[in-house]
DRENGUNU-411018 format. One record per residue (C-alpha): x, y, z; residue in one letter. Coordinates in steps of 0.5 Angstrom, whole numbers, plus 500, padded with zeros to 3 digits. Layout:
BEGIN
XYZA...
END
This chain:
BEGIN
867141481X867140488X871133488X872127484X869121486X872115483X869108484X874103486X874095484X877091490X879084489X877080496X879073496X874070501X871064502X864063502X860065508X854061510X849066514X842066516X841074514X841076507X845083508X852083511X856089513X863088512X868092515X874093511X880096513X884100508X890105507X889112506X894117506X896122512X900127515X904127521X904135520X912136519X911140513X914146517X920143520X925146515X925153514X929157508X928165508X931172507X936174502X942170504X937164505X938162512X935156515X933153521X931145522X925144528X926137531X920133534X924133540X923141541X930143539X932148533X938148529X941153525X943150518X948152513X945157508X941155502X942158495X943165495X941171493X934169495X928173496X927178501X920177502X915171499X918164499X916157501X919150503X916144501X917138506X915131507X909132512X911125515X918125515X920133515X925132509X925137505X924137497X925144494X924151496X922157492X922165492X917166487X923167482X926161482X925153484X931150488X932143489X934139495X941139493X940147493X941147485X936151481X931146478X931145470X927151468X927153475X930160474X926166470X919165474X916172474X916175481X919180485X924179491X920185495X913181494X910179500X906173498X910170492X912163492X906160495X905152494X899148493X899141491X896139484X889136486X890130481X898128481X901127488X908129484X906136482X906142486X903149484X908155485X904162485X908168484X907175482X911181480X906186484X909190489X908197492X915199491X914198483X918194478X913189476X907189472X902187477X901181475X900174478X902167475X903160477X908155475X908147476X914143479X914135477X918132483X918125479X922128473X930127474X932134474X939135477X938128479X937121476X931117474X932113480X933119484X929124481X930131484X924135480X923140474X919146473X915144467X916148461X909148458X907150465X911156467X909163468X902161466X898168467X892168472X890175473X892183473X892188478X896184483X898187490X903183494X898178498X896171496X893166500X892158499X886155502X884147502X876146499X873143505X872135504X876135498X883135495X881142491X884148493X882156493X887161491X886168494X889174490X889181493X889188489X890195491X886198485X881196486X882195494X879187494X881180494X879175488X877168489X879162484X878155485X883150483X880143481X883137477X879140471X883147472X882154475X875158475X875165477X869165483X868172485X872179487X870182494X872189496X875191502X871195507X874200508X879200502X886198504X892202500X898197500X895190502X901185504X899180509X893175508X892169513X887164514X885160520X882154519X880153526X875159526X875160518X877167518X881171514X886177517X888182512X893188513X896194509X903197510X899204510X899207517X892209517X889203514X886198519X887191520X881187517X878180519X872176515X869170515X871165509X867159507X871153505X866149502X863155497X869160497X864166500X867171504X863175509X862179515X868184514X870187521X876192523X880190529X880195534X886198538X891198533X894205533X894209526X897215524X898219518X905217515X903212510X907207507X912203511X909205518X903200517X902193519X907188515X904181518X899178522X899171525X893167528X894163534X894156534X887156537X884161533X882166539X888171538X891175532X898177533X900184529X907186527X907193525X913195521X914202525X910207528X911214527X918216529X919210533X920202531X916196530X911194535X908187536X901187538X896181540X888182539X884177544X878176541X875173547X876179551X876184545X882187547X889189544X895189548X902191546X907185547X913188544X916195543X922194538X925201539X921207543X925212539X928210532X924208526X930204524X928198528X923195524X918189526X917184520X914177519X911172524X910165523X908159528X913153528X911146528X913147536X907151537X911157538X910164534X916167531X918174530X923177525X925184527X931189527X934188534X940193532X940198527X939196520X941188522X936182523X940177527X936175533X929172532X923173538X918168540X911168543X912161547X905161549X901164543X894161545X895165552X892172554X898178553X900178560X902170560X904169552X911169554X915173549X922172549X925177544X932173543X929166543X934164537X941167535X942166528X949167529X950172523X946178520X940176516X940182512X934184509X930178511X923181512X919174512X919167514X917162509X910159508X909151507X904146504X897147506X895141509X888140509X883134512X883130506X889133502X895128504X900127499X906122502X904117507X899111509X895110515X889105516X882107516X876103516X870103511X863099512X859097506X853092505X853086501X846084499X847076499X848070503X855069500X860075498X862076491X869076489X868083487X865089491X864096488X866101493X864109492X869112495X870119498X874124494X881121497X884118491X888125490X892121484X886119480X890112480X886108484X893106488X892109494X887104497X889097500X884092503X888089509X882086513X875084512X870082517X863081518X859085524X
END
């Protein structure tokens, strides 16, 4: 189903209006949930669970570490998009509350520390207090059953807090719910266009493919599996850009290309697979290919983090779709393969951050592309943008965050307007409105009439 249209009965305490026409248009101003886009203001990542806070004034603060040991790769943080206050974080193996305690039922999620996409978060289409956590135990290194699952977090439950100050539980009845097999490491969550529903994309190495699922208030529906063309041997990164409606998919095999393809947010259809040119390939196989990719905020550039290249270190490339050119932005080390390139992530400040081994075997300084929308010559890369002050250990990837769509907003209110006709010379006390699918809670409490006027 594409959306839930819930009729809402709104009580209007109005005096009778005398009118010379039989059809009036009322301008109703009511509240609608919205976002200030601060959902990515708090970061927890890496096995030592290092943390950063991005403030609205542009400052970045290194926070005390969270609960460790934490996952080395896939992880996510849920924060209020209006205030930036975080609610919980997860590595796909455990769910940790705001006080850095494992939630009740929050341990024992089936996942692996080395799975790139594990721990993705999506909002429940029907309940604003509940969130899906997607996790898998598929990793190229092995150690799991190559299956993917979901578990549900309910923030209205007391958890390690109280009924008055709840900290959340993982629902025992919705923990480690099996979705599918043949899992590779890549997972992506994308909002359905003009809806509170969402798409779940999961990848596989055997066969080399991506499968599309649709989550609605009625549950999960498998849509279709698309084969990668050409085949990819170790799919890690899969990233969607809502500006250009394209996916980028990458493999950590040295001889595999980076692919881009269109994704229709209304239908879930994948189309027009193409290869990104200009990225040097080799014959070294795994751990020499692309570890992560990241779109520029305006969708015209794709940044590509190659783990290592031959006997040299990691490389950061920019592909410019406006000029069809690929440029080396940063060479981590020209002669040692021990200096790997790792994760990429755009922060709330619009800059793109880069994890890499600045010294042999250590990750301490975080690089940044300060102007990621610009061509390579003026993108302003700084290899030492943030000094974390200590070794991050085997930190491979920055966290992911709640995907905020055009209608999927869980937290705060703002005002919008709606026009509705009344075919009468007087306005009845009850007016029925067929509202668009914005009441994500299905509780009819999201909307509140604040003003009525005739136009």
